[in-house]
Legacy VTK file of the C-alpha trace (Angstrom):
# vtk DataFile Version 3.0
C-alpha trace
ASCII
DATASET POLYDATA
POINTS 151 float
0.000 0.000 0.000
1.350 3.458 -0.939
1.889 6.000 1.800
-0.341 9.092 1.706
2.650 11.369 0.972
3.964 9.196 -1.898
2.826 10.293 -5.381
1.076 7.629 -7.420
2.724 6.957 -10.800
0.071 6.875 -13.523
0.848 4.722 -16.531
-0.130 5.681 -20.053
-2.303 3.336 -22.095
-1.180 4.857 -25.408
1.350 7.326 -26.752
0.956 9.831 -29.575
3.411 11.814 -31.655
1.784 15.238 -31.915
2.225 15.716 -35.645
1.058 19.347 -35.689
4.117 20.397 -33.654
6.759 17.804 -34.598
9.188 19.335 -37.104
12.696 19.558 -38.501
15.031 22.062 -36.815
18.053 24.167 -37.586
20.020 23.744 -34.353
22.813 25.928 -35.708
25.521 23.264 -35.657
26.036 23.449 -39.406
24.391 24.563 -42.621
20.760 23.569 -43.047
18.469 21.430 -40.974
20.351 19.365 -38.402
17.777 18.328 -35.842
14.217 17.307 -35.163
11.810 18.435 -32.457
9.441 15.654 -31.447
6.341 16.272 -29.353
5.170 13.161 -27.514
1.996 12.856 -25.457
1.403 9.783 -23.282
-2.331 9.361 -22.613
-4.547 7.535 -20.135
-7.455 5.300 -21.181
-9.831 8.283 -21.132
-7.551 10.291 -23.471
-6.175 12.624 -20.824
-2.434 13.467 -21.106
-0.238 12.013 -18.368
3.350 12.755 -17.340
4.255 9.091 -17.435
7.735 7.951 -16.477
10.059 5.319 -17.874
11.781 6.271 -21.101
11.287 7.171 -24.732
13.033 5.617 -27.695
12.956 7.737 -30.877
13.920 6.196 -34.218
14.259 7.912 -37.587
14.089 5.732 -40.700
14.546 6.405 -44.381
11.253 6.023 -46.229
10.880 2.815 -48.252
8.108 3.403 -50.829
8.305 -0.062 -52.392
7.223 -2.029 -49.339
4.233 -2.747 -47.135
6.320 -1.403 -44.254
7.435 2.165 -45.023
10.435 1.926 -42.679
13.672 1.599 -44.603
17.192 1.821 -43.181
17.339 3.220 -39.644
19.184 6.545 -39.775
18.992 7.638 -36.115
18.273 6.247 -32.658
17.853 8.335 -29.517
17.062 7.100 -26.009
15.623 9.595 -23.504
15.371 8.601 -19.843
12.215 9.731 -18.022
12.797 7.733 -14.856
13.180 10.539 -12.319
11.078 13.611 -11.671
14.060 15.753 -12.720
14.398 13.921 -16.060
10.665 14.210 -16.755
10.675 17.893 -15.801
13.511 18.628 -18.215
11.323 17.638 -21.188
7.713 18.131 -19.984
5.815 21.262 -21.036
3.139 21.954 -18.443
1.136 24.233 -20.768
0.833 21.728 -23.630
1.053 18.596 -21.442
3.572 16.999 -23.791
7.167 15.902 -23.744
9.279 18.124 -26.025
12.346 16.328 -27.335
14.948 18.369 -29.263
17.219 15.867 -30.986
20.353 16.503 -33.020
21.028 14.484 -36.164
24.371 12.740 -36.538
26.670 13.670 -39.406
25.862 10.375 -41.143
22.235 11.559 -41.589
23.220 14.892 -43.115
22.612 16.699 -45.338
18.848 16.338 -45.562
17.500 16.695 -49.089
14.399 18.839 -49.759
11.354 16.625 -50.340
13.018 13.588 -48.748
10.625 11.427 -46.701
11.364 9.793 -43.356
9.460 7.642 -40.896
9.632 8.748 -37.255
8.848 6.096 -34.621
8.429 6.809 -30.906
8.225 4.031 -28.320
7.330 4.893 -24.743
8.663 2.294 -22.309
6.761 2.781 -19.058
8.158 2.138 -15.613
5.618 -0.724 -15.403
7.155 -2.403 -18.458
4.572 -1.448 -21.104
5.832 -0.597 -24.616
3.611 1.859 -26.506
4.458 3.092 -30.008
3.370 5.620 -32.599
4.822 6.629 -35.948
4.464 9.379 -38.516
5.814 10.428 -41.887
8.160 13.407 -41.687
8.981 15.173 -44.957
11.931 17.522 -45.366
10.412 20.855 -46.482
10.922 21.905 -50.094
11.492 25.552 -49.153
13.576 26.929 -46.312
10.626 27.920 -44.085
12.109 26.586 -40.849
13.336 29.121 -38.342
16.362 28.683 -36.157
15.786 26.706 -32.966
18.109 28.857 -30.874
16.289 30.056 -27.775
LINES 1 152
151 0 1 2 3 4 5 6 7 8 9 10 11 12 13 14 15 16 17 18 19 20 21 22 23 24 25 26 27 28 29 30 31 32 33 34 35 36 37 38 39 40 41 42 43 44 45 46 47 48 49 50 51 52 53 54 55 56 57 58 59 60 61 62 63 64 65 66 67 68 69 70 71 72 73 74 75 76 77 78 79 80 81 82 83 84 85 86 87 88 89 90 91 92 93 94 95 96 97 98 99 100 101 102 103 104 105 106 107 108 109 110 111 112 113 114 115 116 117 118 119 120 121 122 123 124 125 126 127 128 129 130 131 132 133 134 135 136 137 138 139 140 141 142 143 144 145 146 147 148 149 150
């Protein structure tokens, strides 16, 4: 039984990549786009966002148009720990109730070509051992409409 002063850890029943906000970034480490900002929202059964712990695995794949599975060669892999309150707080936006993950691309993934398609996969590994995934198509913009990510 949990003590009254111990917070209860809620576990997500699904995870969503928030496509409206997820985008390529210019992190300023070189010419052109060199990063991706991924917005991830773990959700409870009733659809409410939850600041669920554990970890997030983010994978970026080349797009494979000639297959039933659009994931081609894996280009990037990032692992983000969300085990402690400090780790969760570093990425959680209280206003949007989402994790914001700013990820830098490795040199082997650069340069990105305008119009190039990628598959982005996010897997949330909960502290309770559940593995929840979502994926989206992420196209490199044709025109340079992305602003610098420097804050």
